[in-house]
Backbone as a printed PyTorch tensor [residue, N CA C, xyz], in Angstrom:
tensor([[[ -47.7420, -154.3560,   -0.9120],
         [ -49.0230, -154.2680,   -1.7310],
         [ -49.5590, -153.3500,   -2.3310]],

        [[ -48.6960, -152.2310,   -1.5270],
         [ -49.4900, -150.5740,   -1.2750],
         [ -48.6260, -150.0630,   -2.2970]],

        [[ -47.7300, -151.3080,   -3.3460],
         [ -46.7250, -149.9340,   -4.6600],
         [ -48.0190, -149.8330,   -5.8670]],

        [[ -47.3950, -149.0190,   -6.5510],
         [ -48.3060, -148.6050,   -7.6740],
         [ -48.4960, -149.7580,   -8.6780]],

        [[ -47.2160, -150.1740,   -9.0820],
         [ -47.1640, -150.8600,   -9.6160],
         [ -47.9880, -152.1330,   -9.7530]],

        [[ -48.0970, -152.8880,   -8.0490],
         [ -48.8440, -154.0720,   -7.6710],
         [ -50.7080, -153.2300,   -7.7710]],

        [[ -50.7780, -152.3860,   -7.4630],
         [ -52.3550, -151.8620,   -7.6810],
         [ -52.7430, -151.6770,   -9.1820]],

        [[ -51.3280, -151.1560,  -10.1670],
         [ -52.1120, -151.1950,  -11.6330],
         [ -52.1430, -152.5070,  -11.9340]],

        [[ -51.1970, -153.9570,  -11.2960],
         [ -51.1030, -155.0020,  -12.2920],
         [ -52.7280, -155.7130,  -11.2420]],

        [[ -52.9370, -155.5490,  -10.6220],
         [ -54.3790, -156.0260,   -9.9490],
         [ -55.2630, -155.3790,  -10.8960]],

        [[ -55.9450, -154.1440,  -11.1070],
         [ -56.7710, -153.5860,  -12.1210],
         [ -56.9420, -154.3690,  -13.3500]],

        [[ -55.1470, -154.3250,  -13.7750],
         [ -55.3730, -154.7870,  -15.4830],
         [ -55.6930, -156.2390,  -14.9070]],

        [[ -55.6110, -156.9240,  -14.3180],
         [ -55.8160, -158.5490,  -14.0710],
         [ -57.4660, -158.4560,  -14.0620]],

        [[ -57.9140, -157.7510,  -13.1110],
         [ -59.3830, -157.9920,  -12.4840],
         [ -59.9430, -157.2890,  -14.3440]],

        [[ -59.4690, -156.2010,  -15.0030],
         [ -60.4400, -155.6200,  -15.9740],
         [ -60.2030, -156.9150,  -16.9040]],

        [[ -59.4620, -157.7760,  -17.2880],
         [ -58.8660, -158.5790,  -18.3430],
         [ -59.7660, -159.8550,  -17.6400]],

        [[ -59.7130, -160.4430,  -16.7720],
         [ -60.6340, -161.1110,  -16.5970],
         [ -62.3390, -161.2220,  -16.5390]],

        [[ -62.5810, -159.9390,  -15.9670],
         [ -63.7950, -158.7760,  -16.1220],
         [ -64.3720, -158.9810,  -17.7040]],

        [[ -63.7380, -158.7390,  -18.4840],
         [ -63.1390, -158.7940,  -19.8250],
         [ -63.8100, -159.8040,  -20.8170]],

        [[ -63.2440, -160.7480,  -20.4110],
         [ -63.1370, -162.2460,  -20.9450],
         [ -64.7240, -162.6540,  -20.7360]],

        [[ -64.9430, -162.2240,  -19.3640],
         [ -66.0520, -163.1690,  -18.8980],
         [ -67.4070, -162.5740,  -19.8100]],

        [[ -67.0050, -160.8450,  -19.8240],
         [ -68.5820, -160.7850,  -20.3830],
         [ -68.7420, -160.5600,  -22.5290]],

        [[ -67.4540, -161.0480,  -22.7170],
         [ -66.8070, -161.2680,  -23.9340],
         [ -68.2480, -162.9770,  -24.1470]],

        [[ -67.8680, -163.5240,  -23.2330],
         [ -68.1030, -165.4610,  -23.1580],
         [ -69.6660, -164.8180,  -22.8790]],

        [[ -69.8380, -164.4410,  -22.1510],
         [ -71.7300, -164.1580,  -21.6640],
         [ -72.1940, -163.9420,  -23.1010]],

        [[ -71.6430, -162.9940,  -23.8940],
         [ -72.6390, -162.6250,  -25.7030],
         [ -73.4860, -161.3940,  -24.6660]],

        [[ -74.6550, -161.5210,  -25.4430],
         [ -75.6810, -160.4920,  -25.3310],
         [ -76.9180, -161.4880,  -24.0190]],

        [[ -76.0210, -162.4840,  -23.6550],
         [ -77.5220, -162.9590,  -22.8470],
         [ -77.3530, -162.6740,  -21.6540]],

        [[ -78.4000, -162.5010,  -21.1190],
         [ -78.7820, -161.1980,  -19.5190],
         [ -78.4850, -161.6280,  -18.6880]],

        [[ -78.8240, -163.3340,  -18.3160],
         [ -78.1970, -164.1520,  -17.4640],
         [ -77.0920, -164.4920,  -16.9090]],

        [[ -76.4130, -164.4850,  -18.7570],
         [ -74.8390, -165.1840,  -18.3900],
         [ -74.1410, -163.6430,  -17.8510]],

        [[ -75.0310, -162.8250,  -18.5810],
         [ -74.1330, -161.0570,  -17.6650],
         [ -74.2580, -160.7810,  -16.8770]],

        [[ -75.3160, -160.9160,  -15.8760],
         [ -75.5300, -160.9260,  -14.8890],
         [ -74.8620, -162.1060,  -13.5510]],

        [[ -74.6440, -163.0890,  -14.4760],
         [ -74.0210, -163.8850,  -13.1830],
         [ -72.9250, -164.0730,  -13.9710]],

        [[ -72.4200, -163.2730,  -14.3790],
         [ -70.6960, -162.7770,  -14.5580],
         [ -71.1100, -161.9540,  -13.6880]],

        [[ -71.3000, -160.8370,  -13.5540],
         [ -71.4000, -159.6330,  -12.9450],
         [ -71.6260, -159.9740,  -11.3070]],

        [[ -72.4020, -161.0170,  -11.3610],
         [ -72.1580, -161.6510,   -9.4090],
         [ -71.5810, -162.0510,   -9.4900]],

        [[ -70.2270, -162.9080,   -9.8950],
         [ -69.3060, -163.6370,   -9.7100],
         [ -68.2200, -163.0040,   -9.3300]],

        [[ -68.2020, -161.9460,  -10.2540],
         [ -66.7740, -161.1710,  -10.0360],
         [ -67.2490, -160.3760,   -8.5910]],

        [[ -68.1370, -159.9600,   -8.0710],
         [ -68.6020, -158.9150,   -7.1330],
         [ -68.3700, -159.9340,   -6.1080]],

        [[ -68.7160, -161.0880,   -6.1000],
         [ -68.3290, -162.1210,   -5.0240],
         [ -66.8390, -162.4990,   -4.8620]],

        [[ -66.3990, -162.3920,   -5.3170],
         [ -65.1560, -162.8030,   -5.5780],
         [ -64.1750, -161.2170,   -4.9070]],

        [[ -64.6870, -160.5700,   -5.4090],
         [ -64.2200, -159.7970,   -4.6380],
         [ -64.7140, -159.3080,   -3.1990]],

        [[ -65.6660, -159.7260,   -3.0200],
         [ -65.9880, -159.3310,   -1.3550],
         [ -65.1110, -160.1950,   -0.6630]],

        [[ -65.3220, -162.0140,   -1.5610],
         [ -64.5070, -162.7770,   -0.3420],
         [ -62.9680, -162.7350,   -0.0480]],

        [[ -62.1990, -161.8580,   -1.2130],
         [ -60.8170, -160.9000,   -1.5120],
         [ -61.4300, -160.4530,    0.2750]],

        [[ -61.6350, -159.5320,    0.1810],
         [ -61.7600, -158.7720,    1.0210],
         [ -62.2920, -158.4970,    2.5240]],

        [[ -63.0850, -159.8390,    2.7120],
         [ -62.9540, -160.4100,    3.2940],
         [ -61.7190, -161.1880,    4.0780]],

        [[ -61.0010, -161.5100,    3.2390],
         [ -60.0320, -163.0610,    3.2420],
         [ -59.1400, -161.7520,    4.3640]],

        [[ -59.0600, -160.6830,    2.8580],
         [ -57.5880, -159.5540,    3.0460],
         [ -58.3070, -158.8450,    5.0870]],

        [[ -59.3310, -158.6410,    5.3580],
         [ -59.5920, -158.3290,    6.7730],
         [ -59.2560, -158.9600,    7.6090]],

        [[ -59.8230, -160.0800,    7.1520],
         [ -59.5620, -161.0060,    8.8510],
         [ -58.1630, -161.1920,    8.5520]],

        [[ -56.9840, -161.8290,    7.5130],
         [ -55.6240, -162.2960,    7.7490],
         [ -54.8580, -160.0980,    8.1150]],

        [[ -54.7590, -159.4070,    7.3220],
         [ -54.2440, -158.2630,    7.5710],
         [ -54.9260, -157.1520,    8.2980]],

        [[ -55.6520, -156.1420,    8.4590],
         [ -56.3430, -155.1210,    9.3390],
         [ -57.5630, -155.2750,    8.1970]],

        [[ -58.5510, -155.1020,    8.6280],
         [ -60.1010, -154.3320,    8.2000],
         [ -60.0000, -153.1250,    6.9620]],

        [[ -60.7060, -153.2890,    6.3180],
         [ -60.3780, -152.3390,    4.8900],
         [ -58.9580, -152.5550,    4.1760]],

        [[ -58.4080, -153.3710,    4.6730],
         [ -57.2250, -153.5110,    3.9690],
         [ -57.1170, -153.4750,    2.1060]],

        [[ -58.5010, -154.4560,    1.8910],
         [ -58.8460, -154.5530,    0.3520],
         [ -59.1240, -153.1880,    0.1980]],

        [[ -59.0530, -152.4740,    0.5780],
         [ -59.7280, -150.8080,    0.3560],
         [ -58.7730, -150.2780,   -0.6270]],

        [[ -57.0440, -150.4350,    0.3670],
         [ -56.1670, -149.7990,   -0.1550],
         [ -55.3080, -150.2940,   -1.9090]],

        [[ -56.3560, -151.4880,   -1.9220],
         [ -55.5980, -152.1700,   -3.0860],
         [ -57.0860, -152.2620,   -4.2480]],

        [[ -57.7070, -151.6350,   -3.9120],
         [ -58.7570, -152.0690,   -4.9690],
         [ -58.7970, -151.6180,   -6.2930]],

        [[ -59.2540, -152.2430,   -7.1950],
         [ -58.7370, -151.8400,   -8.5010],
         [ -59.7010, -150.7400,   -9.2020]],

        [[ -61.0310, -150.8630,   -8.4900],
         [ -62.0830, -149.1950,   -8.3100],
         [ -61.5870, -147.9490,   -7.8420]],

        [[ -61.0580, -148.1820,   -6.9390],
         [ -60.3380, -147.5990,   -6.2500],
         [ -58.8680, -146.7950,   -7.4780]],

        [[ -58.1390, -147.6380,   -7.9270],
         [ -57.0570, -147.4420,   -8.7620],
         [ -57.6880, -147.0700,   -9.7580]],

        [[ -58.4880, -146.9200,  -10.3930],
         [ -58.8200, -146.5230,  -11.6820],
         [ -59.6410, -145.2970,  -11.4660]],

        [[ -60.5440, -145.1840,  -10.6180],
         [ -61.0470, -143.7550,   -9.8580],
         [ -59.5590, -143.0730,  -10.2080]],

        [[ -58.7600, -143.1380,   -9.6530],
         [ -57.6040, -142.3170,   -9.3150],
         [ -56.9600, -141.8110,  -10.4460]],

        [[ -56.4900, -142.8740,  -11.3660],
         [ -56.3730, -142.4920,  -12.6540],
         [ -57.3250, -141.2800,  -13.4620]],

        [[ -58.6430, -141.9240,  -13.2780],
         [ -59.0210, -141.1190,  -14.5360],
         [ -59.3410, -139.4790,  -13.8530]],

        [[ -58.9890, -139.7360,  -12.0710],
         [ -59.1560, -138.6660,  -11.6920],
         [ -57.8260, -137.1950,  -12.1550]],

        [[ -56.3540, -138.4090,  -12.3040],
         [ -55.8630, -137.0420,  -12.7430],
         [ -55.8670, -136.6700,  -13.8960]],

        [[ -56.2020, -138.0390,  -14.7630],
         [ -56.6980, -137.7150,  -16.2420],
         [ -57.6500, -136.0460,  -16.2840]],

        [[ -58.4010, -136.1450,  -15.4350],
         [ -59.5600, -134.8020,  -15.6250],
         [ -59.0160, -133.7620,  -14.9190]],

        [[ -58.1290, -134.2750,  -14.1930],
         [ -57.5370, -133.0330,  -13.1020],
         [ -56.5640, -131.9460,  -14.3190]],

        [[ -56.1460, -132.5320,  -15.4980],
         [ -55.3060, -131.8270,  -16.6500],
         [ -55.9510, -131.0050,  -17.2120]],

        [[ -57.4310, -131.0670,  -17.1380],
         [ -58.5760, -130.5040,  -18.1720],
         [ -58.8550, -129.2190,  -17.1000]],

        [[ -58.7970, -128.0650,  -17.9720],
         [ -59.7330, -126.7400,  -17.7400],
         [ -61.0730, -127.6840,  -17.1860]],

        [[ -61.7650, -127.0530,  -16.3970],
         [ -63.5430, -127.8610,  -15.9340],
         [ -63.8830, -125.9210,  -15.0030]],

        [[ -64.7400, -125.7360,  -15.3150],
         [ -65.9740, -125.0320,  -14.1920],
         [ -65.2100, -123.3560,  -15.2200]],

        [[ -64.7430, -123.7450,  -16.0840],
         [ -64.9340, -121.9720,  -16.6410],
         [ -62.9540, -121.6520,  -16.4570]],

        [[ -62.1920, -122.5550,  -16.7630],
         [ -60.5170, -122.8340,  -16.3590],
         [ -60.3420, -122.5510,  -14.7640]],

        [[ -61.1360, -123.4410,  -13.6760],
         [ -60.9240, -123.9720,  -13.1030],
         [ -59.7570, -125.4380,  -12.9550]],

        [[ -59.2550, -125.4800,  -12.2340],
         [ -58.7150, -127.1360,  -12.7960],
         [ -59.0330, -127.8790,  -10.7340]],

        [[ -59.9670, -128.8020,  -11.4890],
         [ -60.2840, -130.1130,  -10.8010],
         [ -59.4730, -130.9450,  -10.9180]],

        [[ -59.4650, -131.7530,   -9.6180],
         [ -59.1610, -131.3390,   -8.5460],
         [ -58.2320, -131.1450,   -8.1890]],

        [[ -58.0080, -130.4040,   -7.0800],
         [ -56.2040, -130.1190,   -6.1100],
         [ -56.4810, -129.6060,   -5.2330]],

        [[ -55.2410, -129.3150,   -4.7940],
         [ -55.6350, -128.5600,   -3.4270],
         [ -56.0480, -127.2920,   -3.1930]],

        [[ -56.1430, -126.7970,   -4.1840],
         [ -56.2210, -125.6410,   -4.2010],
         [ -57.7950, -125.3810,   -4.8730]],

        [[ -58.5550, -126.5570,   -4.8630],
         [ -59.7890, -126.6520,   -5.5320],
         [ -61.3600, -125.9210,   -4.6430]],

        [[ -60.8050, -126.1650,   -3.4380],
         [ -61.9500, -125.9290,   -2.4670],
         [ -61.4130, -123.5860,   -2.7320]],

        [[ -60.5410, -124.0270,   -2.3990],
         [ -60.8160, -121.4490,   -2.5790],
         [ -61.0450, -121.6290,   -3.7120]],

        [[ -60.8420, -122.1390,   -4.9990],
         [ -61.2890, -121.8730,   -6.1320],
         [ -62.3860, -121.7400,   -6.5580]],

        [[ -62.8810, -122.8390,   -5.7490],
         [ -64.4920, -123.0250,   -5.9120],
         [ -65.1040, -121.9920,   -5.2130]],

        [[ -64.7050, -121.3170,   -4.1720],
         [ -65.5170, -120.2100,   -3.2900],
         [ -65.2990, -119.0980,   -4.0310]],

        [[ -63.8700, -118.8980,   -4.6530],
         [ -63.7860, -118.0140,   -5.8050],
         [ -64.7050, -117.5270,   -6.8930]],

        [[ -64.9700, -118.9800,   -7.8060],
         [ -65.6830, -118.4320,   -8.6750],
         [ -67.4340, -118.2410,   -8.3550]],

        [[ -67.3180, -119.2810,   -7.1080],
         [ -68.9730, -118.4250,   -6.5700],
         [ -69.1850, -117.5740,   -6.6200]],

        [[ -67.8790, -116.1650,   -5.4980],
         [ -68.0580, -114.9080,   -5.2320],
         [ -68.2450, -114.0610,   -6.9750]],

        [[ -67.2520, -114.4730,   -7.5080],
         [ -67.2570, -114.0710,   -9.0250],
         [ -68.8420, -114.0550,   -9.8260]],

        [[ -69.3430, -115.0370,   -9.5340],
         [ -70.7430, -115.6030,  -10.1160],
         [ -71.8250, -114.7300,   -8.9810]],

        [[ -71.5380, -114.5810,   -7.9280],
         [ -72.3790, -113.3810,   -6.8920],
         [ -72.6110, -112.1630,   -7.3690]],

        [[ -71.6140, -111.8510,   -7.9770],
         [ -71.0960, -110.1250,   -7.6240],
         [ -71.9050, -110.1040,   -9.6360]],

        [[ -71.7030, -110.9210,  -10.4020],
         [ -71.8910, -110.5210,  -11.4080],
         [ -73.2880, -111.1750,  -11.5510]],

        [[ -74.2030, -111.7740,  -11.1340],
         [ -75.3470, -111.8620,  -11.1320],
         [ -76.3590, -110.2650,   -9.9930]],

        [[ -75.4840, -109.8610,   -9.4510],
         [ -75.9300, -108.3470,   -8.1440],
         [ -75.5430, -107.1990,   -9.6300]],

        [[ -74.6450, -106.9110,  -10.1910],
         [ -74.2660, -106.1420,  -11.5490],
         [ -75.9440, -106.5850,  -12.5790]],

        [[ -76.0670, -107.8530,  -12.7960],
         [ -77.3010, -107.7240,  -13.7740],
         [ -78.2230, -107.6280,  -13.9710]],

        [[ -78.0760, -107.6680,  -11.9770],
         [ -80.0070, -107.1660,  -11.3760],
         [ -80.2230, -105.4920,  -11.1860]]])
């Protein structure tokens, strides 16, 4: 259940189901709200069932939101942010400290 292929497959299935539900809801606010409510309720039910039968927070290890966030984070990490610093990464904290130190030095020179 912890394999990437399972997580990515679950993400694809849940995004597809949610997209179909949104498509059928049209522009009706009540239908959109009910579709989102139904989607969140099913996610909660799956999480509770997995927590009871496996271990607490087991849904968090396969949650499509976390998987999707991780995929987005990988793509953002490949781009240069904060003036050439790479985010996120193992050296992120030290790079941010260095960036802040350089900024303070530049502020002192300008003053």
